[in-house]
BALOBA-1460 file (C-alpha; in Angstrom, 3 decimals):
// residues 276
<rec num="1" residu="m" x="0.139" y="1.273" z="8.822"/>
<rec num="2" residu="t" x="-0.190" y="5.067" z="8.836"/>
<rec num="3" residu="i" x="1.953" y="8.080" z="9.684"/>
<rec num="4" residu="n" x="0.658" y="11.500" z="10.697"/>
<rec num="5" residu="c" x="2.012" y="14.333" z="8.545"/>
<rec num="6" residu="k" x="0.738" y="17.718" z="9.703"/>
<rec num="7" residu="g" x="-2.628" y="16.239" z="10.618"/>
<rec num="8" residu="f" x="-3.007" y="14.090" z="7.504"/>
<rec num="9" residu="l" x="-2.781" y="10.325" z="7.858"/>
<rec num="10" residu="i" x="-0.658" y="8.729" z="5.141"/>
<rec num="11" residu="d" x="-1.435" y="5.053" z="4.621"/>
<rec num="12" residu="l" x="1.756" y="3.092" z="3.960"/>
<rec num="13" residu="s" x="0.018" y="-0.264" z="3.547"/>
<rec num="14" residu="s" x="0.286" y="0.594" z="-0.151"/>
<rec num="15" residu="p" x="3.871" y="1.683" z="-0.959"/>
<rec num="16" residu="k" x="4.641" y="5.344" z="-1.538"/>
<rec num="17" residu="v" x="7.364" y="7.287" z="-3.350"/>
<rec num="18" residu="m" x="9.679" y="9.850" z="-1.805"/>
<rec num="19" residu="g" x="11.238" y="12.118" z="-4.426"/>
<rec num="20" residu="i" x="14.787" y="13.350" z="-3.801"/>
<rec num="21" residu="l" x="15.675" y="17.028" z="-4.106"/>
<rec num="22" residu="n" x="19.378" y="17.526" z="-3.424"/>
<rec num="23" residu="l" x="20.391" y="21.094" z="-2.575"/>
<rec num="24" residu="t" x="24.079" y="20.253" z="-2.514"/>
<rec num="25" residu="p" x="26.757" y="20.954" z="-5.113"/>
<rec num="26" residu="d" x="28.445" y="17.560" z="-4.653"/>
<rec num="27" residu="s" x="25.821" y="14.802" z="-4.453"/>
<rec num="28" residu="f" x="26.857" y="11.703" z="-6.393"/>
<rec num="29" residu="y" x="24.105" y="11.927" z="-9.029"/>
<rec num="30" residu="d" x="22.379" y="15.324" z="-9.179"/>
<rec num="31" residu="g" x="24.670" y="17.603" z="-7.209"/>
<rec num="32" residu="g" x="24.352" y="21.241" z="-8.258"/>
<rec num="33" residu="k" x="21.536" y="20.510" z="-10.693"/>
<rec num="34" residu="y" x="18.942" y="22.760" z="-9.037"/>
<rec num="35" residu="k" x="20.606" y="26.158" z="-8.771"/>
<rec num="36" residu="n" x="17.749" y="28.641" z="-8.716"/>
<rec num="37" residu="e" x="14.137" y="29.009" z="-7.622"/>
<rec num="38" residu="t" x="12.696" y="28.222" z="-11.034"/>
<rec num="39" residu="q" x="14.626" y="24.949" z="-11.376"/>
<rec num="40" residu="i" x="13.712" y="23.910" z="-7.830"/>
<rec num="41" residu="l" x="9.998" y="24.604" z="-8.271"/>
<rec num="42" residu="q" x="9.906" y="22.921" z="-11.681"/>
<rec num="43" residu="q" x="11.470" y="19.765" z="-10.272"/>
<rec num="44" residu="v" x="9.147" y="19.706" z="-7.256"/>
<rec num="45" residu="e" x="6.118" y="20.196" z="-9.505"/>
<rec num="46" residu="r" x="7.295" y="17.404" z="-11.764"/>
<rec num="47" residu="m" x="7.752" y="14.989" z="-8.873"/>
<rec num="48" residu="l" x="4.367" y="15.843" z="-7.380"/>
<rec num="49" residu="l" x="2.586" y="15.461" z="-10.730"/>
<rec num="50" residu="e" x="4.292" y="12.121" z="-11.291"/>
<rec num="51" residu="g" x="2.910" y="10.835" z="-8.011"/>
<rec num="52" residu="s" x="5.439" y="11.495" z="-5.271"/>
<rec num="53" residu="t" x="3.840" y="11.523" z="-1.813"/>
<rec num="54" residu="f" x="6.907" y="13.015" z="-0.126"/>
<rec num="55" residu="i" x="9.674" y="15.388" z="-1.225"/>
<rec num="56" residu="d" x="12.970" y="14.810" z="0.600"/>
<rec num="57" residu="l" x="15.191" y="17.899" z="0.861"/>
<rec num="58" residu="g" x="18.862" y="17.480" z="1.653"/>
<rec num="59" residu="a" x="21.469" y="20.211" z="1.986"/>
<rec num="60" residu="y" x="24.339" y="18.126" z="3.395"/>
<rec num="61" residu="s" x="25.812" y="15.584" z="1.012"/>
<rec num="62" residu="s" x="26.053" y="12.156" z="2.641"/>
<rec num="63" residu="r" x="27.873" y="10.404" z="-0.182"/>
<rec num="64" residu="p" x="31.029" y="8.555" z="0.943"/>
<rec num="65" residu="g" x="33.826" y="11.022" z="1.601"/>
<rec num="66" residu="a" x="31.616" y="14.081" z="1.155"/>
<rec num="67" residu="d" x="32.882" y="17.422" z="2.459"/>
<rec num="68" residu="h" x="31.702" y="18.459" z="5.895"/>
<rec num="69" residu="i" x="29.787" y="21.746" z="5.959"/>
<rec num="70" residu="s" x="28.860" y="24.011" z="8.849"/>
<rec num="71" residu="i" x="25.394" y="24.187" z="10.345"/>
<rec num="72" residu="e" x="25.201" y="27.774" z="9.100"/>
<rec num="73" residu="e" x="25.834" y="26.658" z="5.525"/>
<rec num="74" residu="e" x="23.277" y="23.851" z="5.761"/>
<rec num="75" residu="k" x="20.717" y="26.284" z="7.165"/>
<rec num="76" residu="k" x="21.465" y="28.792" z="4.403"/>
<rec num="77" residu="r" x="20.899" y="26.134" z="1.756"/>
<rec num="78" residu="i" x="17.736" y="24.503" z="3.056"/>
<rec num="79" residu="l" x="15.532" y="26.922" z="5.001"/>
<rec num="80" residu="p" x="14.769" y="29.298" z="2.106"/>
<rec num="81" residu="v" x="13.867" y="26.296" z="-0.082"/>
<rec num="82" residu="v" x="11.386" y="24.955" z="2.477"/>
<rec num="83" residu="t" x="9.675" y="28.346" z="2.484"/>
<rec num="84" residu="l" x="9.840" y="28.605" z="-1.322"/>
<rec num="85" residu="i" x="8.290" y="25.189" z="-1.974"/>
<rec num="86" residu="l" x="5.502" y="25.593" z="0.554"/>
<rec num="87" residu="s" x="4.635" y="29.048" z="-0.787"/>
<rec num="88" residu="k" x="4.001" y="27.442" z="-4.193"/>
<rec num="89" residu="f" x="2.829" y="23.984" z="-3.057"/>
<rec num="90" residu="p" x="1.337" y="24.454" z="0.436"/>
<rec num="91" residu="d" x="0.092" y="20.853" z="0.621"/>
<rec num="92" residu="a" x="3.483" y="19.318" z="-0.204"/>
<rec num="93" residu="i" x="4.771" y="16.909" z="2.446"/>
<rec num="94" residu="l" x="8.408" y="17.830" z="2.926"/>
<rec num="95" residu="s" x="10.908" y="15.480" z="4.507"/>
<rec num="96" residu="i" x="14.135" y="17.059" z="5.799"/>
<rec num="97" residu="d" x="17.305" y="15.022" z="5.317"/>
<rec num="98" residu="t" x="19.486" y="16.209" z="8.201"/>
<rec num="99" residu="f" x="21.274" y="14.808" z="11.241"/>
<rec num="100" residu="r" x="21.262" y="18.158" z="13.073"/>
<rec num="101" residu="s" x="18.502" y="18.862" z="15.590"/>
<rec num="102" residu="e" x="18.649" y="22.624" z="15.086"/>
<rec num="103" residu="i" x="18.069" y="22.252" z="11.338"/>
<rec num="104" residu="a" x="15.272" y="19.774" z="12.045"/>
<rec num="105" residu="k" x="13.454" y="22.124" z="14.406"/>
<rec num="106" residu="q" x="13.749" y="25.192" z="12.191"/>
<rec num="107" residu="c" x="12.559" y="23.305" z="9.101"/>
<rec num="108" residu="i" x="9.566" y="21.807" z="10.921"/>
<rec num="109" residu="d" x="8.737" y="25.249" z="12.284"/>
<rec num="110" residu="a" x="8.860" y="26.489" z="8.667"/>
<rec num="111" residu="g" x="6.277" y="23.893" z="7.613"/>
<rec num="112" residu="a" x="8.148" y="20.667" z="6.839"/>
<rec num="113" residu="a" x="6.555" y="17.435" z="8.025"/>
<rec num="114" residu="i" x="9.144" y="14.637" z="8.453"/>
<rec num="115" residu="i" x="12.726" y="14.313" z="9.685"/>
<rec num="116" residu="n" x="15.015" y="11.915" z="7.805"/>
<rec num="117" residu="d" x="18.171" y="11.314" z="9.868"/>
<rec num="118" residu="i" x="21.006" y="9.262" z="8.368"/>
<rec num="119" residu="s" x="22.520" y="8.744" z="11.821"/>
<rec num="120" residu="a" x="19.396" y="7.887" z="13.879"/>
<rec num="121" residu="g" x="20.536" y="10.400" z="16.473"/>
<rec num="122" residu="n" x="24.164" y="9.271" z="16.694"/>
<rec num="123" residu="l" x="25.595" y="12.489" z="15.227"/>
<rec num="124" residu="d" x="23.482" y="14.822" z="17.364"/>
<rec num="125" residu="k" x="22.450" y="13.580" z="20.786"/>
<rec num="126" residu="k" x="19.610" y="16.112" z="20.898"/>
<rec num="127" residu="m" x="17.972" y="14.879" z="17.689"/>
<rec num="128" residu="i" x="15.698" y="12.123" z="19.000"/>
<rec num="129" residu="q" x="14.507" y="14.255" z="21.911"/>
<rec num="130" residu="t" x="13.879" y="17.145" z="19.513"/>
<rec num="131" residu="v" x="11.842" y="15.002" z="17.117"/>
<rec num="132" residu="g" x="9.830" y="13.698" z="20.055"/>
<rec num="133" residu="q" x="9.015" y="17.261" z="21.063"/>
<rec num="134" residu="l" x="8.104" y="18.190" z="17.491"/>
<rec num="135" residu="k" x="5.709" y="15.205" z="17.224"/>
<rec num="136" residu="v" x="6.612" y="14.434" z="13.601"/>
<rec num="137" residu="p" x="7.465" y="11.178" z="11.807"/>
<rec num="138" residu="y" x="11.106" y="10.139" z="12.092"/>
<rec num="139" residu="i" x="13.077" y="8.169" z="9.509"/>
<rec num="140" residu="m" x="16.021" y="6.530" z="11.246"/>
<rec num="141" residu="m" x="18.801" y="5.049" z="9.145"/>
<rec num="142" residu="h" x="21.483" y="2.494" z="9.908"/>
<rec num="143" residu="m" x="24.991" y="3.853" z="9.512"/>
<rec num="144" residu="k" x="28.316" y="3.598" z="11.282"/>
<rec num="145" residu="g" x="30.645" y="6.570" z="11.638"/>
<rec num="146" residu="t" x="30.101" y="9.651" z="9.499"/>
<rec num="147" residu="p" x="29.850" y="10.260" z="5.730"/>
<rec num="148" residu="q" x="33.570" y="10.992" z="5.871"/>
<rec num="149" residu="t" x="34.537" y="7.730" z="7.654"/>
<rec num="150" residu="m" x="31.770" y="5.197" z="6.943"/>
<rec num="151" residu="k" x="33.449" y="3.629" z="3.906"/>
<rec num="152" residu="s" x="36.038" y="1.950" z="6.142"/>
<rec num="153" residu="l" x="33.541" y="0.822" z="8.779"/>
<rec num="154" residu="n" x="31.872" y="-2.095" z="7.010"/>
<rec num="155" residu="q" x="32.974" y="-4.889" z="9.343"/>
<rec num="156" residu="y" x="30.149" y="-6.932" z="10.909"/>
<rec num="157" residu="e" x="29.922" y="-10.175" z="12.851"/>
<rec num="158" residu="d" x="26.506" y="-10.771" z="11.271"/>
<rec num="159" residu="l" x="25.207" y="-7.936" z="9.086"/>
<rec num="160" residu="i" x="21.483" y="-8.568" z="9.480"/>
<rec num="161" residu="k" x="21.589" y="-9.388" z="13.193"/>
<rec num="162" residu="d" x="23.747" y="-6.330" z="13.854"/>
<rec num="163" residu="i" x="21.263" y="-4.100" z="12.022"/>
<rec num="164" residu="q" x="18.302" y="-5.700" z="13.819"/>
<rec num="165" residu="f" x="19.968" y="-5.055" z="17.175"/>
<rec num="166" residu="y" x="20.793" y="-1.469" z="16.175"/>
<rec num="167" residu="f" x="17.166" y="-0.741" z="15.317"/>
<rec num="168" residu="s" x="15.815" y="-2.465" z="18.404"/>
<rec num="169" residu="q" x="17.871" y="-0.048" z="20.508"/>
<rec num="170" residu="k" x="17.045" y="3.010" z="18.395"/>
<rec num="171" residu="v" x="13.317" y="2.295" z="18.256"/>
<rec num="172" residu="a" x="13.219" y="1.870" z="22.031"/>
<rec num="173" residu="e" x="15.031" y="5.191" z="22.470"/>
<rec num="174" residu="a" x="12.666" y="6.942" z="20.053"/>
<rec num="175" residu="r" x="9.607" y="5.512" z="21.795"/>
<rec num="176" residu="s" x="10.936" y="6.689" z="25.160"/>
<rec num="177" residu="e" x="11.063" y="10.241" z="23.768"/>
<rec num="178" residu="g" x="7.482" y="10.095" z="22.525"/>
<rec num="179" residu="i" x="8.071" y="9.511" z="18.813"/>
<rec num="180" residu="n" x="4.988" y="7.737" z="17.511"/>
<rec num="181" residu="d" x="5.698" y="7.401" z="13.785"/>
<rec num="182" residu="i" x="8.995" y="5.657" z="13.031"/>
<rec num="183" residu="i" x="10.272" y="4.551" z="9.632"/>
<rec num="184" residu="i" x="13.301" y="2.273" z="9.289"/>
<rec num="185" residu="d" x="15.929" y="2.859" z="6.610"/>
<rec num="186" residu="p" x="18.554" y="0.071" z="6.483"/>
<rec num="187" residu="g" x="21.042" y="2.423" z="4.848"/>
<rec num="188" residu="f" x="22.061" y="0.953" z="1.507"/>
<rec num="189" residu="g" x="25.599" y="2.117" z="0.775"/>
<rec num="190" residu="f" x="26.254" y="3.462" z="4.259"/>
<rec num="191" residu="a" x="29.093" y="1.528" z="5.926"/>
<rec num="192" residu="k" x="28.328" y="-1.395" z="3.619"/>
<rec num="193" residu="n" x="30.171" y="-2.739" z="0.584"/>
<rec num="194" residu="i" x="28.454" y="-3.966" z="-2.570"/>
<rec num="195" residu="d" x="28.093" y="-7.575" z="-1.423"/>
<rec num="196" residu="q" x="26.682" y="-6.414" z="1.905"/>
<rec num="197" residu="n" x="24.174" y="-4.188" z="0.118"/>
<rec num="198" residu="f" x="22.853" y="-7.162" z="-1.827"/>
<rec num="199" residu="e" x="22.758" y="-9.289" z="1.323"/>
<rec num="200" residu="l" x="20.719" y="-6.519" z="2.929"/>
<rec num="201" residu="l" x="18.325" y="-6.411" z="-0.022"/>
<rec num="202" residu="r" x="17.835" y="-10.188" z="0.115"/>
<rec num="203" residu="s" x="17.008" y="-9.928" z="3.824"/>
<rec num="204" residu="l" x="14.992" y="-6.709" z="3.786"/>
<rec num="205" residu="d" x="11.850" y="-8.481" z="4.989"/>
<rec num="206" residu="l" x="13.667" y="-9.447" z="8.192"/>
<rec num="207" residu="l" x="13.758" y="-5.785" z="9.223"/>
<rec num="208" residu="k" x="9.987" y="-5.410" z="9.281"/>
<rec num="209" residu="f" x="9.644" y="-5.830" z="13.021"/>
<rec num="210" residu="q" x="7.162" y="-4.150" z="15.378"/>
<rec num="211" residu="g" x="5.047" y="-3.406" z="12.302"/>
<rec num="212" residu="l" x="7.275" y="-0.472" z="11.341"/>
<rec num="213" residu="p" x="7.468" y="0.623" z="7.689"/>
<rec num="214" residu="v" x="10.764" y="0.242" z="5.844"/>
<rec num="215" residu="l" x="12.224" y="2.794" z="3.434"/>
<rec num="216" residu="a" x="14.477" y="1.609" z="0.605"/>
<rec num="217" residu="g" x="16.961" y="4.144" z="-0.731"/>
<rec num="218" residu="i" x="18.634" y="2.344" z="-3.605"/>
<rec num="219" residu="s" x="18.212" y="4.895" z="-6.389"/>
<rec num="220" residu="r" x="21.217" y="5.078" z="-8.730"/>
<rec num="221" residu="k" x="23.632" y="3.977" z="-5.988"/>
<rec num="222" residu="s" x="27.014" y="2.343" z="-6.464"/>
<rec num="223" residu="m" x="25.653" y="-1.156" z="-5.802"/>
<rec num="224" residu="i" x="23.980" y="-0.704" z="-9.192"/>
<rec num="225" residu="y" x="26.449" y="1.184" z="-11.320"/>
<rec num="226" residu="k" x="29.595" y="-0.519" z="-10.014"/>
<rec num="227" residu="t" x="28.059" y="-3.963" z="-10.447"/>
<rec num="228" residu="l" x="27.074" y="-3.115" z="-14.026"/>
<rec num="229" residu="d" x="30.245" y="-1.085" z="-14.752"/>
<rec num="230" residu="i" x="28.253" y="1.978" z="-15.809"/>
<rec num="231" residu="n" x="27.710" y="5.537" z="-14.539"/>
<rec num="232" residu="p" x="25.020" y="6.795" z="-12.130"/>
<rec num="233" residu="s" x="23.378" y="8.535" z="-15.093"/>
<rec num="234" residu="e" x="22.930" y="5.131" z="-16.755"/>
<rec num="235" residu="s" x="21.512" y="3.431" z="-13.655"/>
<rec num="236" residu="l" x="17.763" y="3.959" z="-13.987"/>
<rec num="237" residu="n" x="17.032" y="0.475" z="-15.316"/>
<rec num="238" residu="g" x="19.068" y="-1.106" z="-12.534"/>
<rec num="239" residu="t" x="17.310" y="1.089" z="-9.991"/>
<rec num="240" residu="t" x="13.916" y="-0.116" z="-11.194"/>
<rec num="241" residu="s" x="15.046" y="-3.744" z="-11.001"/>
<rec num="242" residu="l" x="16.229" y="-3.442" z="-7.414"/>
<rec num="243" residu="n" x="13.252" y="-1.307" z="-6.368"/>
<rec num="244" residu="t" x="11.013" y="-4.142" z="-7.536"/>
<rec num="245" residu="i" x="12.881" y="-6.582" z="-5.306"/>
<rec num="246" residu="a" x="12.659" y="-4.130" z="-2.397"/>
<rec num="247" residu="l" x="8.889" y="-3.868" z="-2.831"/>
<rec num="248" residu="l" x="8.493" y="-7.644" z="-2.951"/>
<rec num="249" residu="k" x="10.583" y="-7.793" z="0.224"/>
<rec num="250" residu="g" x="8.183" y="-5.427" z="1.965"/>
<rec num="251" residu="a" x="9.470" y="-1.879" z="1.440"/>
<rec num="252" residu="s" x="6.805" y="0.734" z="2.154"/>
<rec num="253" residu="i" x="8.623" y="3.782" z="0.736"/>
<rec num="254" residu="l" x="10.925" y="4.062" z="-2.261"/>
<rec num="255" residu="r" x="13.273" y="7.056" z="-2.003"/>
<rec num="256" residu="v" x="14.176" y="7.875" z="-5.603"/>
<rec num="257" residu="h" x="15.474" y="10.401" z="-8.101"/>
<rec num="258" residu="d" x="13.020" y="9.198" z="-10.769"/>
<rec num="259" residu="v" x="9.442" y="9.333" z="-9.523"/>
<rec num="260" residu="k" x="7.542" y="8.258" z="-12.659"/>
<rec num="261" residu="e" x="9.464" y="5.018" z="-12.998"/>
<rec num="262" residu="a" x="9.122" y="4.246" z="-9.281"/>
<rec num="263" residu="m" x="5.358" y="4.770" z="-9.470"/>
<rec num="264" residu="e" x="5.188" y="2.343" z="-12.399"/>
<rec num="265" residu="c" x="7.209" y="-0.135" z="-10.378"/>
<rec num="266" residu="i" x="4.716" y="0.113" z="-7.508"/>
<rec num="267" residu="a" x="1.709" y="-0.205" z="-9.827"/>
<rec num="268" residu="l" x="3.054" y="-3.373" z="-11.434"/>
<rec num="269" residu="t" x="4.086" y="-4.880" z="-8.115"/>
<rec num="270" residu="n" x="0.642" y="-4.153" z="-6.651"/>
<rec num="271" residu="k" x="-0.956" y="-5.843" z="-9.673"/>
<rec num="272" residu="y" x="1.285" y="-8.872" z="-9.255"/>
<rec num="273" residu="r" x="0.358" y="-9.165" z="-5.588"/>
<rec num="274" residu="a" x="-3.346" y="-8.836" z="-6.364"/>
<rec num="275" residu="q" x="-3.140" y="-11.909" z="-8.574"/>
<rec num="276" residu="y" x="-1.369" y="-14.234" z="-6.147"/>
């Protein structure tokens, strides 16, 4: 199970970590934390040293109810950072968290390697075709509506079957546009309430169809801190607990704020599997 990132094959048969770098002022956990070049480069260096295979850059907050921003503002936030990071860390594998095809193309042209789309092409009808033309890996997430409306769109006849059907359609569409490397993200917290998030985690292995890798983005989300009645800043232990379950259920990538702890989680899970 490999994906091609700028000519390098990344083997996902052993799970990998994707470190989050939010370039937004209003993300639920680390919004506004990285305000200048020094802070950005220090955080990227830290994540790379701790073992992150991918760095995921996002300039549009997708938390529930987040403010909508223009494509010009998103471009202004993210493009200079792509150039900055790659000037310092030219071998870094950058994933671009965007649902806009124009942002995707410009970031890939600037040296990024992966597109991470929360809408799987639903919010920009040109996205899947664009990714196919760019010949880069594509992370497609399950979501209904938009970040502004998704909180009220958590009605399902059968959550897991609905998500399986959604991905069967999206994967077929991506294949028809020539996308070779597809990663599935079930979208924890996106158009799903807390109980549905835990149902999704229990059934994560059921989404591993067509041999496609699954990404789990659970880090410090409300399914943790609301269940435990704590704050996102206190949610690292809960994140590690649920990341362990995700790995045992077959996740190939952990998308996290805390790389060191996720790497430890993978190491221990790999050791457990080697014994049984």
